[in-house]
C-alpha positions as CSV (number, residue, x, y, z in Angstrom):
1,M,124.3,97.3,63.9
2,I,126.5,97.4,60.9
3,F,128.8,94.3,61.0
4,I,131.9,94.3,58.7
5,T,134.5,91.8,58.0
6,A,137.5,92.7,55.8
7,K,140.5,90.8,54.6
8,F,143.8,92.6,54.1
9,R,146.6,90.9,52.1
10,V,149.7,92.6,53.4
11,K,153.0,92.7,51.5
12,P,155.3,90.0,53.1
13,E,157.8,92.6,54.2
14,H,155.2,94.5,56.2
15,A,153.1,91.5,57.6
16,D,154.9,91.2,60.9
17,N,154.6,95.0,61.5
18,W,150.9,95.3,60.5
19,P,149.7,95.7,64.1
20,S,152.0,98.7,64.6
21,I,151.3,100.1,61.1
22,T,147.6,100.1,62.0
23,A,147.9,101.0,65.7
24,D,147.0,104.7,65.5
25,F,144.1,104.0,63.1
26,T,142.8,101.2,65.3
27,S,143.0,103.2,68.5
28,A,141.3,106.2,67.0
29,T,138.5,104.0,65.5
30,R,137.9,102.2,68.8
31,S,137.5,105.6,70.5
32,E,134.7,106.7,68.1
33,P,131.2,107.0,69.4
34,G,129.2,104.1,68.0
35,C,132.1,101.8,67.4
36,L,131.2,98.6,69.0
37,W,134.4,96.7,68.2
38,F,137.3,96.9,65.8
39,D,139.5,93.8,66.1
40,W,142.3,92.4,64.0
41,S,143.3,88.8,63.6
42,R,146.0,87.2,61.6
43,S,145.1,84.3,59.3
44,L,146.3,80.8,60.4
45,D,146.5,79.8,56.7
46,D,148.2,82.9,55.3
47,P,150.6,84.8,57.5
48,N,150.4,87.8,55.1
49,E,146.6,88.1,55.6
50,Y,144.9,90.0,58.4
51,V,141.1,89.9,59.1
52,L,139.4,92.9,60.5
53,V,136.1,92.4,62.3
54,E,134.3,95.6,63.1
55,A,130.9,96.8,64.1
56,F,129.1,100.1,64.4
57,A,125.9,100.9,66.2
58,D,124.1,102.4,63.2
59,D,124.4,104.3,59.9
60,E,125.4,107.5,61.7
61,A,128.3,105.8,63.5
62,A,129.5,104.2,60.3
63,T,129.3,107.5,58.4
64,H,131.2,109.2,61.1
65,H,133.9,106.5,60.8
66,V,134.4,106.8,57.0
67,T,134.4,110.6,57.1
68,S,136.8,110.9,60.1
69,A,140.3,112.4,59.7
70,H,141.9,109.1,60.9
71,F,140.0,107.2,58.2
72,K,141.2,109.6,55.5
73,G,144.7,109.2,56.9
74,A,144.4,105.4,56.7
75,Q,143.3,105.7,53.1
76,E,146.7,107.3,52.4
77,H,148.9,105.4,54.9
78,L,147.7,101.8,54.5
79,P,147.5,101.0,50.8
80,P,151.3,101.1,50.2
81,H,151.6,98.2,52.6
82,L,149.0,96.0,50.8
83,V,149.2,93.6,47.9
84,E,145.6,94.4,46.7
85,T,142.5,96.2,47.7
86,P,141.0,94.7,50.8
87,R,137.9,92.5,50.4
88,I,134.9,93.2,52.5
89,V,131.6,91.7,53.7
90,N,129.2,94.3,55.1
91,F,125.8,93.6,56.7
92,K,123.2,95.3,58.8
93,V,122.1,92.9,61.5
94,P,119.3,93.3,64.1
95,Q,121.4,93.0,67.2
96,D,123.9,95.1,69.1
97,D,126.4,92.6,70.5
98,W,127.7,89.1,70.0
99,S,125.3,86.2,70.5
100,E,126.2,82.9,72.1
101,L,127.0,80.0,69.8
102,G,124.5,77.7,71.4
103,E,125.7,74.6,69.5
104,L,129.0,74.9,71.4
105,A,127.6,75.8,74.8
106,V,130.1,75.7,77.7
107,K,128.5,74.1,80.7
């Protein structure tokens, strides 16, 4: 799978509304074939930063995502709400779902 984590620094005046600003893009992406997850979290250290954790089944699914109409729309719609270009970590990993964190096993 292709596993991506991206950090979005949102302008303070838009930070509380970021979930609604991204709602259509998020919903459309989650509906894509090959999207395994697309989940936003707000930083505990910086209330103006959101972290996106996303995964796609393979290269085909990731290509479909970045060439979709809703992605192109997000390229236009989201940047005016941001302080800077989002930062990203992107890896291919040999699994297709979350693994258990054995060191913190719940018994």
